[in-house]
LUMDOGU-224420 format. One record per residue (C-alpha): x, y, z. Coordinates in Angstrom, 3 decimals. Example, Ala and Ser with C-alpha at 12.3 -4.5 7.8 and 13.67 -1.06 7.14 Angstrom:
BEGIN
+----------+----------+----------+
:        x :        y :        z :
+----------+----------+----------+
:   12.300 :   -4.500 :    7.800 :
:   13.670 :   -1.060 :    7.140 :
+----------+----------+----------+
//
This chain:
BEGIN
+----------+----------+----------+
:        x :        y :        z :
+----------+----------+----------+
:    0.123 :    0.022 :   -0.037 :
:    1.540 :    3.237 :   -1.136 :
:    2.417 :    6.162 :    1.733 :
:    1.027 :    8.854 :    0.830 :
:    3.194 :   12.331 :    1.908 :
:    2.626 :   13.998 :    5.091 :
:    1.593 :   17.601 :    5.114 :
:    4.955 :   18.386 :    6.305 :
:    6.439 :   17.000 :    3.156 :
:    3.692 :   18.958 :    1.063 :
:    4.611 :   22.339 :    2.834 :
:    8.682 :   21.909 :    2.782 :
:    8.416 :   21.003 :   -1.350 :
:    5.866 :   23.959 :   -2.240 :
:    8.320 :   26.379 :   -0.220 :
:   11.410 :   24.698 :   -2.092 :
:    9.423 :   25.508 :   -5.622 :
:    8.683 :   29.146 :   -4.866 :
:   11.982 :   30.218 :   -3.660 :
:   13.410 :   28.378 :   -7.044 :
:   10.845 :   30.882 :   -8.866 :
:   12.037 :   33.633 :   -7.355 :
:   16.012 :   33.185 :   -7.622 :
:   15.191 :   32.541 :  -12.002 :
:   12.975 :   35.739 :  -12.072 :
:   15.978 :   37.721 :   -9.742 :
:   18.714 :   36.258 :  -12.141 :
:   16.630 :   37.840 :  -14.970 :
:   16.043 :   40.870 :  -13.988 :
:   19.484 :   41.297 :  -12.616 :
:   20.799 :   40.692 :  -16.587 :
:   18.085 :   43.342 :  -17.651 :
:   19.615 :   46.048 :  -15.377 :
:   23.117 :   44.954 :  -16.127 :
:   22.562 :   45.449 :  -19.641 :
:   20.545 :   48.616 :  -19.524 :
:   23.426 :   49.470 :  -17.797 :
:   25.936 :   49.213 :  -20.596 :
:   26.724 :   51.884 :  -22.896 :
:   26.832 :   51.915 :  -26.626 :
:   30.853 :   52.137 :  -27.899 :
:   30.979 :   55.822 :  -29.156 :
:   31.509 :   55.861 :  -33.116 :
:   35.401 :   56.649 :  -33.724 :
:   35.756 :   59.451 :  -36.475 :
:   38.992 :   58.553 :  -38.311 :
:   40.959 :   61.633 :  -38.672 :
:   43.308 :   59.881 :  -41.401 :
:   43.594 :   61.765 :  -44.435 :
:   45.034 :   59.571 :  -47.288 :
:   47.064 :   61.215 :  -49.945 :
:   45.920 :   60.852 :  -53.658 :
:   47.162 :   61.990 :  -57.051 :
:   44.726 :   63.541 :  -59.138 :
:   44.845 :   64.814 :  -63.209 :
:   42.585 :   67.647 :  -64.072 :
:   40.127 :   66.557 :  -67.138 :
:   40.540 :   68.402 :  -70.289 :
:   37.887 :   67.040 :  -72.590 :
:   39.107 :   66.681 :  -76.119 :
:   38.601 :   64.887 :  -80.055 :
:   40.388 :   61.894 :  -78.958 :
:   41.302 :   59.982 :  -82.122 :
:   40.074 :   56.400 :  -82.058 :
:   43.274 :   53.930 :  -83.418 :
:   43.257 :   50.463 :  -84.511 :
:   46.646 :   47.968 :  -83.963 :
:   47.413 :   45.610 :  -86.137 :
:   50.412 :   44.199 :  -87.072 :
:   53.087 :   42.812 :  -89.804 :
:   56.622 :   42.154 :  -90.818 :
:   58.789 :   44.539 :  -92.652 :
:   60.325 :   43.644 :  -96.113 :
:   62.697 :   45.650 :  -98.445 :
:   60.641 :   47.182 : -101.408 :
:   63.345 :   46.612 : -103.844 :
:   64.488 :   42.907 : -103.514 :
:   66.705 :   40.907 : -106.279 :
:   67.341 :   37.434 : -106.013 :
:   70.837 :   36.541 : -107.853 :
:   70.754 :   33.750 : -110.861 :
:   73.619 :   33.038 : -112.996 :
:   72.686 :   33.308 : -117.040 :
:   76.047 :   31.689 : -117.383 :
:   78.243 :   29.088 : -116.853 :
:   81.429 :   29.787 : -115.836 :
:   84.184 :   30.171 : -112.413 :
:   83.204 :   32.924 : -109.999 :
:   86.156 :   35.006 : -109.736 :
:   86.798 :   37.482 : -106.761 :
:   86.185 :   40.888 : -107.023 :
:   86.782 :   44.006 : -104.607 :
:   84.044 :   43.158 : -102.330 :
:   83.718 :   40.164 : -100.219 :
:   80.497 :   37.864 : -101.405 :
:   79.047 :   37.697 :  -97.949 :
:   75.470 :   38.332 :  -96.641 :
:   75.891 :   41.996 :  -94.881 :
:   78.537 :   43.164 :  -97.278 :
:   77.309 :   46.912 :  -98.800 :
:   77.596 :   47.893 : -102.094 :
:   76.612 :   51.394 : -103.794 :
:   74.660 :   51.614 : -106.842 :
:   76.860 :   50.331 : -109.849 :
:   79.543 :   48.611 : -107.708 :
:   80.067 :   44.576 : -109.152 :
:   78.244 :   42.322 : -106.737 :
:   79.974 :   39.629 : -108.864 :
:   81.855 :   38.329 : -111.759 :
:   81.855 :   35.387 : -113.297 :
:   85.078 :   34.353 : -115.549 :
:   84.678 :   35.341 : -119.481 :
:   87.658 :   34.578 : -121.207 :
:   86.271 :   31.508 : -123.192 :
:   82.995 :   33.673 : -124.240 :
:   85.599 :   36.882 : -125.544 :
:   87.603 :   34.681 : -127.602 :
:   84.466 :   33.509 : -129.428 :
:   83.336 :   36.989 : -130.099 :
:   86.666 :   37.922 : -131.434 :
:   86.402 :   35.084 : -134.051 :
:   82.722 :   35.954 : -134.758 :
:   84.231 :   39.607 : -135.546 :
:   87.210 :   38.043 : -137.705 :
:   84.736 :   36.169 : -139.860 :
:   83.031 :   39.358 : -140.294 :
:   85.464 :   41.225 : -141.007 :
:   86.586 :   38.580 : -143.697 :
:   83.333 :   38.634 : -145.271 :
:   83.121 :   42.228 : -145.951 :
:   86.230 :   42.361 : -147.423 :
:   85.639 :   39.708 : -150.182 :
:   82.217 :   41.134 : -150.946 :
:   84.099 :   44.437 : -151.505 :
:   85.271 :   44.366 : -155.176 :
:   81.521 :   43.247 : -156.076 :
:   79.970 :   45.973 : -154.046 :
:   82.686 :   48.760 : -156.004 :
:   81.307 :   47.483 : -159.257 :
:   77.804 :   47.412 : -158.592 :
:   77.163 :   49.869 : -156.113 :
:   80.230 :   52.025 : -156.484 :
:   78.215 :   55.106 : -154.058 :
:   77.682 :   53.085 : -150.970 :
:   81.848 :   51.689 : -151.775 :
:   82.950 :   54.708 : -149.540 :
:   81.355 :   53.982 : -146.473 :
:   81.953 :   50.379 : -146.390 :
:   85.700 :   50.708 : -147.519 :
:   85.654 :   53.417 : -144.365 :
:   84.218 :   50.691 : -142.336 :
:   86.686 :   48.275 : -142.771 :
:   89.372 :   50.565 : -142.008 :
:   88.243 :   51.286 : -138.122 :
:   86.861 :   47.776 : -137.596 :
:   88.612 :   46.641 : -134.183 :
:   87.916 :   43.253 : -132.890 :
:   88.698 :   44.150 : -129.502 :
:   86.215 :   46.722 : -129.428 :
:   82.286 :   46.596 : -129.482 :
:   80.798 :   46.237 : -132.676 :
:   79.782 :   49.073 : -135.065 :
:   76.679 :   49.089 : -136.530 :
:   76.556 :   48.250 : -140.251 :
:   76.644 :   51.131 : -143.145 :
:   72.762 :   51.201 : -144.325 :
:   72.249 :   50.223 : -147.546 :
:   71.196 :   52.781 : -150.387 :
:   68.977 :   50.962 : -152.241 :
:   66.482 :   48.119 : -152.026 :
:   68.855 :   45.919 : -154.251 :
:   71.994 :   46.482 : -152.253 :
:   70.309 :   45.635 : -149.233 :
:   69.381 :   42.077 : -150.955 :
:   73.106 :   42.231 : -152.480 :
:   74.050 :   42.448 : -148.757 :
:   71.547 :   39.951 : -147.154 :
:   73.020 :   37.570 : -149.730 :
:   76.324 :   37.447 : -148.738 :
:   75.081 :   36.443 : -144.522 :
:   77.131 :   39.500 : -143.640 :
:   73.409 :   40.790 : -141.463 :
:   73.251 :   37.124 : -139.769 :
:   76.612 :   36.868 : -138.806 :
:   76.240 :   40.834 : -137.555 :
:   73.275 :   39.727 : -135.244 :
:   74.979 :   36.387 : -134.060 :
:   77.852 :   38.721 : -132.519 :
:   75.543 :   41.438 : -131.081 :
:   73.362 :   38.484 : -129.181 :
:   77.424 :   37.475 : -128.249 :
:   77.923 :   40.666 : -126.529 :
:   74.654 :   41.256 : -124.771 :
:   75.243 :   37.641 : -123.547 :
:   79.104 :   38.832 : -122.449 :
:   77.208 :   41.656 : -119.638 :
:   75.917 :   38.718 : -118.253 :
:   79.403 :   37.605 : -117.028 :
:   78.924 :   40.766 : -114.448 :
:   76.267 :   41.448 : -112.121 :
:   76.326 :   44.929 : -110.610 :
:   73.856 :   46.349 : -107.884 :
:   71.180 :   48.196 : -109.354 :
:   70.511 :   50.204 : -105.746 :
:   72.794 :   50.991 : -102.986 :
:   71.995 :   47.875 : -100.650 :
:   73.293 :   45.129 :  -98.526 :
:   73.620 :   41.345 :  -99.747 :
:   71.692 :   39.203 :  -97.430 :
:   72.116 :   35.749 :  -98.984 :
:   75.513 :   34.414 : -100.446 :
:   74.931 :   30.650 : -101.902 :
:   78.151 :   30.727 : -103.813 :
:   82.413 :   31.342 : -102.847 :
:   84.982 :   32.696 : -105.184 :
:   86.653 :   29.948 : -107.414 :
:   83.596 :   28.049 : -107.207 :
:   81.773 :   26.704 : -110.855 :
:   78.555 :   28.419 : -111.604 :
:   76.119 :   27.161 : -114.101 :
:   73.604 :   28.624 : -116.138 :
:   70.189 :   29.362 : -114.127 :
:   71.844 :   28.832 : -110.225 :
:   71.014 :   30.819 : -107.592 :
:   73.431 :   32.846 : -106.072 :
:   72.223 :   35.216 : -103.579 :
:   70.257 :   38.149 : -102.426 :
:   70.376 :   41.350 : -102.643 :
:   68.312 :   44.200 : -100.697 :
:   67.568 :   47.731 : -100.323 :
:   68.236 :   49.043 :  -97.238 :
:   66.582 :   52.289 :  -97.506 :
:   62.622 :   51.852 :  -98.422 :
:   60.935 :   49.029 :  -96.721 :
:   57.160 :   48.010 :  -96.334 :
:   54.692 :   46.028 :  -94.118 :
:   51.988 :   44.309 :  -94.889 :
:   48.782 :   44.221 :  -92.511 :
:   45.324 :   43.303 :  -92.654 :
:   42.484 :   45.614 :  -91.658 :
:   38.712 :   44.216 :  -91.026 :
:   36.569 :   45.700 :  -93.540 :
:   34.533 :   47.418 :  -91.464 :
:   37.666 :   50.172 :  -91.895 :
:   37.951 :   49.779 :  -95.320 :
:   36.138 :   53.314 :  -96.217 :
:   39.042 :   54.802 :  -93.894 :
:   42.444 :   53.685 :  -95.708 :
:   43.084 :   55.831 :  -98.684 :
:   46.545 :   55.609 : -100.526 :
:   49.362 :   58.346 :  -98.765 :
:   47.494 :   58.120 :  -95.575 :
:   49.772 :   58.585 :  -92.312 :
:   50.762 :   55.746 :  -89.998 :
:   52.256 :   55.478 :  -86.779 :
:   54.614 :   52.151 :  -86.350 :
:   55.991 :   51.252 :  -83.395 :
:   58.504 :   48.057 :  -82.038 :
:   56.404 :   45.432 :  -79.892 :
:   57.899 :   47.347 :  -76.717 :
:   56.789 :   50.751 :  -78.131 :
:   60.340 :   52.570 :  -77.538 :
:   60.969 :   53.052 :  -80.965 :
:   58.417 :   54.342 :  -83.674 :
:   58.324 :   55.670 :  -87.011 :
:   55.789 :   57.252 :  -89.589 :
:   55.104 :   55.104 :  -92.160 :
:   52.538 :   55.734 :  -95.405 :
:   49.947 :   53.803 :  -96.747 :
:   51.640 :   53.011 : -100.338 :
:   48.413 :   50.439 : -101.852 :
:   45.517 :   49.067 : -100.772 :
:   44.228 :   45.436 : -101.852 :
:   40.861 :   45.608 : -104.065 :
:   40.483 :   42.449 : -102.879 :
:   38.425 :   41.395 :  -99.121 :
:   39.585 :   37.906 :  -97.723 :
:   36.385 :   36.080 :  -97.588 :
:   37.288 :   33.667 :  -94.432 :
:   39.117 :   36.409 :  -92.214 :
:   36.804 :   39.587 :  -93.735 :
:   39.681 :   41.435 :  -93.514 :
:   41.837 :   43.528 :  -96.419 :
:   45.572 :   43.680 :  -97.225 :
:   47.181 :   47.416 :  -96.878 :
:   50.848 :   48.027 :  -97.770 :
:   52.405 :   50.752 :  -95.594 :
:   55.770 :   52.459 :  -97.241 :
:   58.256 :   53.432 :  -94.360 :
:   61.759 :   54.693 :  -94.905 :
:   64.294 :   55.394 :  -91.627 :
:   66.611 :   54.967 :  -89.722 :
:   67.162 :   51.946 :  -87.397 :
:   64.748 :   49.156 :  -89.961 :
:   65.879 :   45.900 :  -90.445 :
:   63.868 :   43.408 :  -93.050 :
:   62.282 :   40.585 :  -90.913 :
:   61.467 :   43.322 :  -88.073 :
:   58.292 :   42.726 :  -86.354 :
:   56.278 :   45.867 :  -85.845 :
:   52.773 :   47.374 :  -84.780 :
:   50.861 :   49.842 :  -86.717 :
:   48.269 :   52.300 :  -85.620 :
:   45.547 :   53.081 :  -87.967 :
:   43.237 :   56.001 :  -87.002 :
:   39.605 :   54.795 :  -87.360 :
:   37.515 :   57.561 :  -86.259 :
:   37.260 :   60.886 :  -84.171 :
:   35.470 :   60.773 :  -80.431 :
:   34.451 :   64.233 :  -79.359 :
:   34.698 :   65.602 :  -75.985 :
:   36.533 :   62.586 :  -74.729 :
:   38.950 :   61.947 :  -71.962 :
:   41.218 :   58.859 :  -71.820 :
:   42.081 :   57.012 :  -68.800 :
:   43.826 :   54.183 :  -67.149 :
:   41.261 :   51.193 :  -67.148 :
:   42.225 :   50.831 :  -63.372 :
:   40.394 :   53.567 :  -62.694 :
:   36.909 :   52.344 :  -63.595 :
:   35.157 :   51.123 :  -61.336 :
:   32.013 :   48.602 :  -61.337 :
:   29.165 :   50.201 :  -62.816 :
:   30.944 :   52.629 :  -65.310 :
:   31.996 :   55.001 :  -62.271 :
:   35.156 :   57.305 :  -61.503 :
:   36.415 :   58.422 :  -58.206 :
:   37.006 :   61.770 :  -58.377 :
:   37.820 :   64.712 :  -55.820 :
:   34.965 :   66.786 :  -53.937 :
:   36.947 :   69.822 :  -51.882 :
:   38.550 :   66.899 :  -49.767 :
:   36.792 :   64.090 :  -50.077 :
:   36.663 :   61.686 :  -52.612 :
:   33.476 :   61.190 :  -54.461 :
:   32.368 :   59.085 :  -57.507 :
:   31.062 :   60.243 :  -61.089 :
:   29.671 :   58.044 :  -63.854 :
:   31.160 :   57.672 :  -66.871 :
:   30.343 :   56.295 :  -70.458 :
:   33.202 :   54.104 :  -71.660 :
:   33.593 :   54.349 :  -75.468 :
:   36.649 :   52.785 :  -76.772 :
:   38.792 :   50.240 :  -75.003 :
:   42.137 :   49.920 :  -75.744 :
:   45.376 :   47.986 :  -74.575 :
:   45.656 :   49.546 :  -71.192 :
:   43.743 :   52.636 :  -71.105 :
:   39.624 :   53.685 :  -72.114 :
:   38.330 :   56.550 :  -73.644 :
:   35.326 :   58.050 :  -71.774 :
:   32.431 :   60.755 :  -71.959 :
:   30.549 :   62.176 :  -69.267 :
:   33.472 :   63.769 :  -66.789 :
:   33.425 :   67.629 :  -66.969 :
:   36.081 :   69.796 :  -67.892 :
:   38.265 :   70.924 :  -64.355 :
:   37.084 :   67.506 :  -62.878 :
:   40.003 :   66.411 :  -60.454 :
:   40.042 :   62.370 :  -61.675 :
:   41.735 :   60.368 :  -58.931 :
:   45.190 :   59.293 :  -61.116 :
:   45.953 :   56.014 :  -59.899 :
:   44.397 :   53.709 :  -57.813 :
:   43.768 :   54.144 :  -54.302 :
:   43.758 :   51.059 :  -51.610 :
:   40.676 :   50.656 :  -49.638 :
:   39.426 :   53.913 :  -51.278 :
:   35.433 :   54.529 :  -50.492 :
:   33.196 :   57.084 :  -50.992 :
:   33.543 :   59.684 :  -48.461 :
:   37.230 :   59.028 :  -47.963 :
:   38.806 :   62.250 :  -46.611 :
:   41.862 :   62.511 :  -49.233 :
:   44.551 :   64.878 :  -49.659 :
:   46.214 :   66.148 :  -53.009 :
:   49.651 :   65.711 :  -53.974 :
:   51.324 :   66.408 :  -57.138 :
:   52.243 :   63.745 :  -59.279 :
+----------+----------+----------+
//
């Protein structure tokens, strides 16, 4: 049989419960009091002033340029080929790459002794033919005899062939043709023309860029001997998008520069191709340039002016914030101003929307925010 709690036990339990409730209520009150007594920390106003450099905006007409590139080649370039056979002789110049020749200097000479001897033999044969027909000429065409007699008297096998006397009548012309004199004369003229091919002279001042034979070597007809270029005039082929075709015209000035942009030159559009490449939709443009410091094979970049943008200002691309804004200095605080980016190029962007006189932050400021206290310093 379960034992029922006594009256004293019930009183003790009730008192214990009341004390627990009072302790909890008291603890809550004390916690609220302590929380209320805490004072919120006062915001510390930063007195740090950040130095910034600025650029004063001055809007102007900004040219939009299209950059392209190409390899420089000499405008005047000839490949040297032998048209005769013989031994390559020594000359006053060393036939090696890099050798400079003035216009008219001998590039190379091939031994022509055998050919010269053959020409002299042909001339002697012609002289004999003329001497043999002089008696008949004196009888039948006495009026032409003095001219032919003088021709024989001045004939020299060591000198270039002199033109034959002109026949006075048609019969005399046929008489001379029948003796084979005209045929022999033309054979000698052809041989003398070929004699000139044993010596190759520089058609312009320039440099030998390739030499494939050495003095003393046997040169054969049709053999390639080297290459010779004019170092005073160059040309570069570039490809430009067809959308800029109307802006390209002959004589237009183009700025050229090396990859490091440490050197620049001014070129001129020499030719514009009349055909558009179907695959790339580009057109070939040939730029001529003449200046010191240029070499064939150099890789250059060309800046072609495409259009003009009015009331624009060029800034560093790093200064453009999200939302197309830039930092400007308003009195002693940083502020932002919206801009309209018109054209992006390497490292820079052309924008509109800034007013003349605006003080644009010229360099990125770490931790910058709108309202930051700043001090302007010189660049």
